[in-house]
NUTI-20909 format. One record per atom (N, C-alpha, C): x, y, z; residue in three letters. Coordinates in steps of 0.05 Angstrom, whole numbers, plus 5000, padded with zeros to 4 digits. Each point is the difference from the previous one (the first is absolute). Example, Ala and Ser with C-alpha at 12.3 -4.5 7.8 and 13.67 -1.06 7.14 Angstrom:
2
526448865156ALA/498250245000ALA/501850245000ALA/499350214986SER/501650245001SER/498550225014SER/
This chain:
67
787621991752MET/499250274982MET/498049874980MET/498350095001ARG/497250054980ARG/500750094969ARG/499249814991PRO/500350134962PRO/499450324999PRO/500650144984PRO/499450274995PRO/497550004990PRO/498550285012GLY/497350054978GLY/499650064972GLY/498350054979PRO/499850034974PRO/501250314995PRO/500450175023ALA/501250224999ALA/502449934993ALA/501449965026ALA/502849985009ALA/501349884971ALA/499249764988ALA/500349834985ALA/500050244971ALA/497850164990LEU/499750224990LEU/502650115002LEU/500550065013ARG/502450255010ARG/503249914989ARG/499549705006GLN/502949885007GLN/500049994959GLN/498049914988GLN/500649994975GLN/500950234990GLN/497950285007GLN/501350194980GLN/502850095014GLN/500749995019GLN/503049985007GLN/501649964983GLN/499549604993GLN/502349904986GLN/499350134968GLN/498250004988GLN/499850164976GLN/501050285000GLN/500150125016GLN/501550354999GLN/502649914999GLN/501149775017GLN/503749974994GLN/499449854980GLN/499049864991GLN/499949864970GLN/500850244974GLN/498050135000GLN/499750274985GLN/502750224996GLN/500850005032GLN/503050164995GLN/502149864991GLN/500749745008GLN/501649834986GLN/500050014976GLN/497049954977GLN/500549974983GLN/500750324982GLN/498450215014GLN/502350314999GLN/502150054996GLN/501549865026GLN/503750035003GLN/500549784974GLN/498949764986GLN/501249814986GLN/499950164975GLN/497950195002GLN/499350134966GLN/501950175000GLN/500650245018GLN/502250215004GLN/502549884996GLN/500949685011GLN/503049924991GLN/499649974976GLN/498649914984GLN/499949874964GLN/500850244998GLN/498050225001GLN/501150264980GLN/502750065003GLN/500850015030GLN/503150104996GLN/500849874987GLN/500549685003GLN/502249864985GLN/498249984972GLN/498850124987GLN/499350004974GLN/501550224992GLN/500150285019LYS/502350194984LYS/502949944989LYS/501049765024GLN/502249874999GLN/501349814980GLN/496949834995GLN/500949914975GLN/499649974975GLN/500849734979PRO/499750104977PRO/497249864987PRO/498450024982LEU/497849994993LEU/498549774994LEU/501649805002GLY/499249655000GLY/498950005029GLY/501550085021LYS/499149875025LYS/498350235007LYS/498750214992GLN/497550235003GLN/497849715000GLN/500249974972GLN/497349864990GLN/499949805016GLN/501249865017GLN/500249785015GLN/498250055024GLN/501150235009GLN/499250125029GLN/496550044992GLN/499450084978GLN/497450194996GLN/498649704997GLN/500449754989GLU/498949774998GLU/499449905036GLU/501350065015LEU/500349885021LEU/496950225018LEU/500250254995LYS/497750185017LYS/497049885002LYS/499449904970PRO/496749855002PRO/499849845016PRO/502249805001VAL/499749755027VAL/499550195027VAL/501750225000LEU/499350095027LEU/497250125008LEU/499250064983LEU/496650095005LEU/497749825005LEU/501349844977GLN/498049635008GLN/499649965022GLN/502049995017GLN/501550025024GLN/498050165015GLN/500550225000GLN/499050235020GLN/496249924988GLN/498749954978GLN/497449974999GLN/499049795010GLN/501249735002GLN/499749775006GLN/499150045035GLN/502550165007GLN/499350065035GLN/497750075007GLN/499650294984GLU/497850115014GLU/498149874989GLU/499049874986SER/497649844991SER/499649775024SER/503049885010ARG/499749825025ARG/498450175017ARG/500950215011ALA/499450135030ALA/497050064994ALA/499250084973GLN/496750064999GLN/498249715013GLN/501849794992GLN/497849785004GLN/499849975019GLN/502250035010ALA/500049975037ALA/498050115021ALA/
């Protein structure tokens, strides 16, 4: 097996990113559903988690651009 060319590698990265974004959207939807059922104290904890997810996404995007 030859290593894939740059175009194939790029395609793979884009697919991975799309999957990651879909997973994050699902996580956010789940969080919103949980928030409706939970008391206020727990809502605040979940909102603090969201920026961490966003930071991870930005890091992945910058890594893909460098490659």
